[in-house]
N, C-alpha and C positions, 0 to 999 in steps of 0.2 A: 188130257195128257196126264200121265202118271208123274208123281213127284220125283221119281228117280231120274227121268230125263231132264227135268228142270234143275235137279241137283247137279247133274253133269254140266249144265250151262253155268251154274254158279261157280263150279270149279275151274271154269275156263276164263272167267272175267274177274276184274277187281271191283267193279261196281256191285250194286245190290240187286239181287233178284227177289222181287216181292210177289208172293203167291197168296192165294185166298186164305191160307192158314196163318199169315202174318197179321199182327195187330194193325199195321199201317196200310193194309191192302185197300180198304175202302177210301182212304184219302188219296192213295197213289193212283187209283183207277179213274178219278174224277177229272174232267176237263172243264174249261171255262163255261161252256153252255150247260146249265143245269138240267136241260131237257134230255141230255144224253146220259143213259144209265146202262153202260155195258160192263161186262165182266171178262176181262182178258185172262188167259191162263197165267200170265206173268207180266209184270212191269219191271223192265231192267233199267235202273237208274245208272246210266253209264258214267264212267269216270274218265275215260280217254278213248282215243280212236281205236285202240286195240280191242276194246270191249265191243265196239260197233262191228268190227270185222267178225269177231266170234259170234255175235248175235245174228248177223245176216246169214252166216254159214249155217248156224244151228237151225234157224227158222226155215231156211230153204230146204235143208236136208230132212227136216221133220215134217215138211208140208204144212207149216203154220202160216197163218196170216201175219203180216207185219204192219203195225201202225207206228208212225213216226211223230214224236211230240217234241216241238221246240218250245214255243210259248203256250201252246194248248188252246189258242184262240179260235181255231177253225169253227165256223158257225155250224157245219154239219157234224162236228165232233170227230173229225178224221184222226185225231190224236189218240184214239182208243179203238177197241174192237172186242167182239165176243170171241173167247176161246183162243185168241192169238197172242202174239208177243208185242208188247209196247216197248219201243226203244225211246226212252225218256231222257232228255238232255237237261233236266232240272238242275243238275250239279255242274253243268258246263256252261258258264256264263261269263267267261273272261273276255276282256277286250284289250288288245295291245295297240296303242296309238304311236305312230311314227311321225312326229311333227315335221321332220326334215323332208319327208316325201309327201306329206299331207295324205296319209293313208291310215287305215285301221283294219285290224283283223279281229273278227268276232267269232266266238265259239257257237256251236249249234243251238244252245239254249238261251242265248243272250236275248233280253228284251230291249225294246227301244229306250226304256228308261235307263237300263244299264249302259247302253251304247252312248246315249246323249250325255250321261253323267261323265263318262270317260273322255269323250271328245271335247266337251265344253270346257274342260280344264285347260285346253289348248286354244280355245276360241274357234273351234272347228265343228262341222256337222256334215251330215249327208241327208238325202231325202229319206224320211221315215214316215210312220203313220201318224194318227192323231190320238192314240191311246198308248200310254207308256208301257202297259203290261203286254202289249202285242209282241209276238216273237219276231226278231229280225229275219230269221231264215224264212219263215212262212210268208211274211209280207213280201220279201224281196223275190222269192221264187215265183210268186204270182204276178209280179210286175212292180208293185210298190208305189202307191199314190200317197202324197203327203203335202205339207205346207210348202216345201221347197221344190215341188215338181216343175212349176213354170220357169223357175230360174235355172235349176240344175238337172232336170229330167227325173225320170222314175228311179226308184231304188235300184232296179236291175240295170239301169243305164249307168249307174255309178259302181256297179260290181266289177272289180278287176280280175278276180279269180275265186275259185271255190275248191275245196277238198271234198271228194265224194267217195263213198263206198258203194260200188255198183252190185248188181244181183249176183255176180260171181264171187263176191267177197273181196274184190281187189280194190286197193286204194288208187284213186285217180285224181290228179290235179288238173283242173279245167280252167283254161284261159284262152285268149285269142291266139296263143302260140302253141298250146298243148291241149289235146283233146278238144279242139275248137268246136266240133259239132255238138259235143256234150255241153260245152259252155253256152253255145247259142240256145240250146233247148232249156237249160236251167233258167235263163232270163225270161221267165213268164210261164214256163211249162210245169211249174210246181214240183211236187215230190215224186213225179212219175219215173225218174231216172236213177234214183239211188238215195242214199242217206247222206245229206250234206253235213259235214262235221265242222267246217269253218268257212267264213266268207271274208274276202278282202275288199274294202271299199275305197274309192276316192273321197276325200274330204274337201270342204270349202269353208271360207271364212264366214262363220255365222256365230254370233255370241249373244249380245243383248238385242232383241228385236223390238219393234214397235207394233204391238198388236193386242189382241184380246177378243171380246165378244160384244156385239150390239144386239139387243133384243127388242122386237116390235110385236104388238098384238097382230094376230094372223090376218085381221081385216086389212092390213097394209101389205100383204104378201105380193099383190100385183105390182105396186109401185117399187117395192124393194127388189123383187125378182127381175123386173125390167131394167132397173139401174144396174144391178149386179151383172146381168147378161151383157148389156151394152158396154159397161165399164171394163169387164174382164177381157173382152175381145181385143182391146188395144192397150190395156194397162201396162205400165212398166213391169217387167218380170220379177222385180223385187217384191211385188205384191202377191202373196199366196193366201187366198181367202176362199171360203166356200159358203154357199147358201144352204140353209136347213130349215126344217120344220120340227118343232119339239113341243112338249108341254113346258110351261115356264118352270125352270128349275129352282129349287130352294137354295138360292145363293144370296149373299148379303147385298149385292148391288141391284137386285130385282125386288121391288116392293112386294110384300106378302100377298097383296090382293091379286097379283098376277101369277102366283105360284099355281101350277096345275092347269093353267089356261092355255089353249093352243096359241103358239107364238111362231113367228119367223125369226131366224137368227142369221147373222153374218159373223163368221169366226175366222181368225187367221192372223197373219202378221206381215209387216213390211220389213224387209231385211236390209234396206239402205239407210241413209242418214235419217236420224229421228225427226228433224224438223220437217223434212219432206214427207215422212210417214204420217205425221200429224195432219198435213194438208191432204194427203190421199184419203185418210180415214174420215175426214170431215164430210166428204160426199155422203157417206153412209149415216152420219149423224144428222144430216140435213134432209134426207130424202123423205122421211116420214116421222111422226111422233115416236120418240124412243121411250120404251117402257123401262129399260135399264141398260146400262153400259159399263163395261170395264175395259178401257183401252189406254195403253201407255207402254212405257218401256218395261220389258220383262225378259229374263233369261230364256233362251230357246228351250231348254229342258222343261221349264215351267209351263210354256205353251203346250208342249207335247203331252203333258199330264193333266191338263185342265179338266178333262172329262173323267179321269180315273176314279175320283171319290163317288161319282154317280153310277159307276158301272162295275161293281164288284164281281168277283168270280161267283158262279152259281146261279145267275139269272137264267130264266128260260129264254130261248132265243130262236128266231126264225127270220131268214133274210132273203131278199131278192135284189136283182141288179139289172141295169141296162147301161149301155153306152148310148149317148145322145149326140147326133150330129150338130144340134143346136138346142137352145133352151127357148122354144117358141112360147108365145102367149098362151096357147092351149095347154102346154105342159105345165106352165106356171099355174094355170087355173085348176088343173088336175091336182097339183100339190096343195093348193089352197083348199079345195073341196075335201080331199081325204085328210088333210091336216085338221079339219074341224072335229074329226072323230078319232084323233090320235089317242090310243087307249092307255098309255102309261107314261110316267115321267122319264123312263129309261129309253123308250122307243124314239126313233128318229128317221127322217128322210133327209139325205144330204145330196147336194149337187156339187161334185168336185171338178174344178177346171183342169183339163189336161191339154191345154194349148201351150204356146211358148216353146220351151226347150224340148218338151215331150214330142212335139210335132216335127221337130227338126231331125229326128231319127227315122230312117226309112222303115216302112212296115215290115220288111223282111230282114231287118238287121238283127232283131232279137225275136224270140217266140211271141212277144207281146205285139199283136197285130193292129190294134185300133189307134193308129197314129193320126188319123184324120178326124176322129171324133173330138168334139170340144168339151164334153162333160161326161163324167162317170157318175151315174145316179145309184144310190143304194137306199133301199127301204129296209131298215133294221128294226125288226120287232124284238123288243126285250122287255121282260116283265118278271114279277116276283112269284106269283102264285100259280102253281100248275093247274089249279082249277080254272084259270083264265086262258088256258092254251088254245081252245077252239076259237074263241072270239078274237084273240090276238093274231093267230095264224090266218084267220079269215080276213082281217083288216089288211095284212101284208099282201095276201094274194089278190084281193080286190083292188088295192092301190096299184099293184104291179100291172094288173090287167088294164087299168086306165092309162098307165104310163107307157105300156109296151108298144102301142101304135106309133109312138114317136121315136122308136129305137133305131140305132144304126145297124142292128142285126144281131149283136151279141151283147154280153155283159162282162163286167170285170170278174175274173175267176175267183178272186179273194172274197167277193161278196155273194157268191152262189151258195145255195143250200143243197142238201143231199138229193132232193128231187129234181135238180137241174141237170142231171147227167145227160138227158136227152138233148141239151143245148151245147154239148161239148164242141161239136164241129163249128157251130155258129160262133162260139166264143173265141175260137182260134182262127176262124175265117181262112184266108189263103195259106196260113202256116200249118194247118192241121196235118196235111199229108207228110210234110217233112218231119214233123214231130213224131208221127207214127213210125216213120222209117228209123229215126234215131232211137225210139223206144225199142224197136225190134233188134237193134244192134246191142243195146246195153241191158235190156230187160226183156228178152224174147218170150219168157214164160209169164210175164206180167206179175212178177212177185210183188212189186209195189203198185197195188191196185186200190188201196184204201185212200182215195183222193178223187178229184174230178178226173176220171180216168181216161187216159189216152191209150187205146189198145194198140198193141204192136201190129205193124203192117204185116200182111201175109207174105 
């Protein structure tokens, strides 16, 4: 595209249009996954909703691809594209908390670290992810699994409303009483239906939690995994923890001799009274020899950012996912076997519990369909050196092949990579056709297709 057309866009917006001839272009085009190296025609760092309206109209009329970037954490790099327009919310990260109604409204570029900082001032929170730099919008629109899921449901279950610019350039408010079909689709259907400029959430009383990390050598994975599975099936919903496989991280509470060795981990928090939290955590301190542990009272925002120092922007990344109806002994053995070859200190396999409040929502109440599965598994390959790409991608794929026979049929959309498009119908199960019909209503020409794409119904 010639610069005159992009100059006309700059004249229509108050944000900054960054093209290849700008000194900041290389920084502006990068996303969290360092494996993604795309060159958009322009990155528009929007300043307000009016900029988004102008951008959508411009790209549609010019026949340009649109990539939407909130936090930029999309594993497949959907926050950028070659030759198209990136709508970047990096400068729109405000959060307004209303303690009288226990709600908060977040702008489109807000991260969970931003959100939790704002709400924790009032002793409130809602379900978010486990990495503070993850975008609120991207996580929520895909469902939103986090430490508070068992008690308060998914992030999308706590979404009260959203403001959206649809493919026709119109501003729409979506809630249970206004554009309710669009609101249904946004809760799990990702960015297929428009550009979400703000999101309103219900909040809950969460302040200082009792939680942290317990680390074991991988040889104890079977005992730890079986306790975790059996415990979480009936545990009080105040307990939000996950089971994982890592390399021993370079943290002060883990002796150096265990750094870099394959380990099993239990991570999370108890949100009830701390004396009871201590009793609940003791089960995991007793189940097997502990290599290192950091468990006690800590502010919820600190829990939500525990992994951030280990996972900076720019790592190479490749992910796979499954929903599991249960965590059987064979699945635990698969995790232990592939954990022995975990290739980097940044890589991980996590099993997140999605029972409790998540399962009290009917499968067709939102676009997120897997309300009967007990676990969401992710195999997140992350590493530093591009020279190691082939070996790390192979580890993720082989691990996924071993875990896939235990699947409930699909996987969590937020953990899928670019080559998982063929699984889109499985990932939405019985909700796919309704999503395709809503897509046809709000985006009949599939303008918003840089995502795990739901094609418009014929």
